[in-house]
N, C-alpha and C positions, 0 to 999 in steps of 0.2 A: 243830908245824907243820902237816906232812903228816898227820898224825891228825886235824885239826879241819878240813881240807879234805873229808876223807871222809864224816866224820860229817854236814857240810853238804850234801854231794850226796846222802846217803842221806836226809836230811830233806827236801831238795828232790822228790825220787822219792816219797816217801811221802805227800806232799803232792799229788802228781799224779794219785795212785792213788785216794784220797779225793775228788779233785775229779771223776773219771771216776765214782765211784759215784753222787755225789750227782746228776749228768746224766741218769742212767738211771731215777732214782725219780721218782714222780707227786708227791711232798709232802714238805713240808719233814723230815718226820720219820723220810724214807725208806721209808714204806709207799706200795707201788705202787698208782696210781690206777686204779681200774677203768673200764672202758668202759661208760657207762650202757647198758642196754638198753630200747629204745622200747616204752612201754605203750601198750596198746589205748586208745581215746578213750572216755570215761566218758559215757555217756548215761543221762539219768534216763528211765524207761519211765511214769512218771507224768506227765513233761512231754510227752508226745505223741511222744516221738522212737523211734526204730528202733535197734537194735543195729548196723546197717550203715549207710555213708554213702552207698550207692546207694539214689535214690530209687524208689519202686515205681511202675510204670508207670499212666497215668492211661486208664482202660478208654474208647475211642471209643465215644458213643452211638449207637443205630441207630434210625433212624426206622421206626414200625411202621406201612405203608401203610394208610389208611382203608378199610373194607370197603367194597366194590364194591355199590353199591345193586341190587337184582333189580327188574326192569323189571315191572310189574303192568298187565295189559291193561283197559280200561276197558271195563265191559260195555256195551253198546247200550242205551239207553232202553227201557225198558217199558211199554208202554200201561197206563193204571190206570183206573179207574171214573170218576176225577177229570178224565180229558181225554186227549186223543191229538192228537201235533202231527204235521202233514203237511206236504210240500215244494210249492214251486211246481208246476204240470204233473199233479201226482197226483190221481187220481181216488178219491173217497172217500163213503160214505153216510152220512149222519146220520138217526138214528133207525130203525125197525123195523116192518115190517108197513104197514098203510095210512098211517104217519106217515113213511117213509122219503122222503129226498130224495138225490139224488146231486150231488155237486158237483166241479168241476174248477177251481181256479184258474188264471188264465193268465199274467195281467201286472197291472202298477201303474203309475199315473203321476200326476201332481199338476198343479196350476193352479189360482191365485186367481181364475180367471174362467173361468165355462163357457158356450159359446153363440155368438151371432152378434155381430157389431157393435150390432146396434139390439134384440137380444132375448137376455140373459144373465143370468146370477146371480154374484154376487160373495160370496166365502166370508168368513165371520167370521173364521176362521184361514187356511186353503187346504183346497182340494177333492182328496180323495184319490180317483181313480178305479180302479176295479176290474173287468177284464175277467174274465169268469166263464162256464163253460157248466154249465147245469143240467139235469138228467136225471130225469124223473118215473117212478120204477118201480112207483108205485102205479096201482090200476084207476080211480081217479076224475083229474079234472082237476086242476093246482094253478095258481096265480095267483102271479106274481113282480111285485117283490119281495118276500122274505121279512123279516118281523121279525127273525127268528131269524137273519139273518145280519148280523153286525154288526162294527165295530171294536173295538178295546179297548186302553187304555193301562193303565200302573201305577195311573193315579189317576181313569181316568172311560171311557165307552165312548159309542158313537154308534150310533144306526141311519141307515139310507140317507136323504141328502136327497131328497125328492121332486121339487121345483122344477128343482135343480142336476142331478138324473138325467134329467130331461125335456128340460133344454136340451142335453145332450149330442147331442141328434138333428141339431140347428143348427150343430153345432161342427166346423168342417172338419179340425181337427186329428185327430180320432177318429173311426174306420173302422168303430167297432163300433154298433149300434143300441142304444139305452137298454131294460133290462129293466125298466121300469114298465108296469103293466098287462098284461102278458104272461101268456097261459094256455098252458098245456102239456098235451097230452093224455098218456094212458097210453102210457108206453114211448118218447115222443118226448123230443127234446133241444132248449135254445134255447142260443144263445151271444150275449151282447151285455155292456153295460157299465153302471154303479150309480155314484153319487159320494157320498160322505161328508165333512162339514165338520169336519175336524180341527186337532187343536191342532199348528202347524208345528215346534214345539220338543221335541214328546214322541217317544216310541218307540212303536210300535204292533204289534199282530197282528191276523189276522181272526180272529173269534168266532163259530162256527156251534154251536148247539145243536138238539137235537130237540124237537119240537113232542109234546103227549100224555103220559100218564102217566109213559113212560120218557123224562125230560128229561135223563139222562147215557148215555153219556159227552160231554162237551162236547169239541167238535174245534178246533183252532187252527193257524194258520200264521203264520208269524213275517214281519213286513213290516220290522222294523226303526226307525231313524230316519226320521220323513218327510222331513228335508232331504236324505236319500241317495236318495230316489227321484227317477225321471227326471221332469225337468220337461216340461210340453208346450209 
């Protein structure tokens, strides 16, 4: 009886030892389970990936400033054989030698009618009244007005209106005498006014050209739109 108890106790002790061995193993067959080693993430380079998870920094685009334009100087107009342009108040000579005449354009004005209440001229368009000083550098006497003294627009030109120019004398708004049938001796000057019947909707310039064989260069003076000219 005592021996049976001893064998049972030994059996219980052996069972406890075996149970402890099974608790320390990683598998049912007693083989320890190895701790898994982390592996690197597989990335296919053919799919456009990279071998790291850190994205490449995106470069910041920089704007290229536009080139600074180099200022260019506008050359002054050069007179040519075809024509020379003058300013108001400027004295200039047209022609050469015995065909020369010197002009100075002083003022422009406009009016639909010229003359007095009882003796006047009415324009088909409007009258452009030109105040001018003429000097005779020739040895002979010259007579005014000159046919070579005209107004010109992009579409037409006009010679002086004789009747309207004569009516300037009786017009109280104009202080200048009419330059009609006026003779100027050699070396002398005369100042007065002459009238042109022009289109009020056009832009004009004075056009003066020499007589004789040398009919160039022509001379011009800008008037501009007739509507912008001072009205009497």
